[in-house]
N, C-alpha and C positions, 0 to 999 in steps of 0.2 A: 511065339513072336518069330514074322519075317522081320529082315534087316530093312535097309533106308535103297540098298540097289536092288530086292526085290519090289518094293513098292513101287520103285522108280520102273522096273523091269513090267511089273502088271498095269501102269498108267500107259507106258507105251505099247502094249499087247492091246488096251482097248482101244487106241486110238487108229489102229491097223485093224480090226475089227470092224471098229464105226468106219474107216474108210471105205472099206469093201463092201459094205451096206449101205454106204448113202447112196449107190445109184438105183438100188433096187426101193428103197424107203422112199424116195423122192427127196427134194431141199426140203430141209426146217427151220423155219424163219426163227433164227434163232440165235444172235451173236452175240456171247455175253463172256466176260471175264469169268477165270473157274481159280478157286484155292482148294486143291486137298489139302487136308490136316492130319496130320496120321499121329495120334494123341498120343500112343504108347512107347514112340520113337522121340519124339519131340522136334518131328517132320514138318520140314511144306515143302509142295507141290503149285506151281500155278499156269495157267494153260489157258487156250478161249475155246470154246465151242462156237463155232461157224458153221452152218451149212450142214447141220448131222456130224460136223467133223471133230476132232481133240487135235486142235491145234498148239505148234508153239510150247511142249511142255519143257518148264525147266524148275529146278530147286528152289525153292524160297516161300516164302508164304507174300498173298499179296491181300494187305489189308483192305483194299476198295472192291477187293472182288465182288460181281454180283449174285453168286454162286460158289456157296461154300458147303464142302463136304466134309464131316469129320468124322473118322473112323481109326481104330484099332487096327496094326499092320497084318493081323490074321484075317481082319474082318475086311478089311481092304481088298485083299489077296483072294479071299474067296468070295466077294461079292464081285469082283470083275469076271473069275475063273469061272462062274453059276454054280457056286455050291452055296451063294447062301442067297434067297430069295430079298430083293429092293424094300418092298412091301414090310416084310415079318420084319428085317433088321431096321428099318425106321420106329415100325410101331414096338420091336421091343427096345429100341433107344441105343443098339448095336451101333450105327447109323444116323448122324444127323446133318439132313440138307436144308440149308438157310436159303432161301431164292423168294422173288417175287411168286405170288402164288398163281399167276398165270404163264409164267416161267417153268414152274413145278410141271404145270400140265402139258408145256411143251414137252418137256423131259422126259413123260413119261413113253412119248414116241419111241426114244431112245432104248429103252430097257425092255 
């Protein structure tokens, strides 16, 4: 199990990676609020996905978020570092992503 600080850092690392790759990937037409719920720690983070970037990461849940990612702390860390394949994680229910089906298709470009 990872700590809340490690999960927060993983999200910031993901944001930095997405930021570095945003130019080569092109603009992603997606501007949505995001909630990341860490189920085993009872913690949550909120952010905004815009133009292929993860912005404004803060502590706390966003009940009105358009995209909700739920995962255990270890799975979140493994997912962000690339040790866990997102498709397999969703299929095995290690990770849950709730979003509009069209948003899910757009999110695939980020993964």
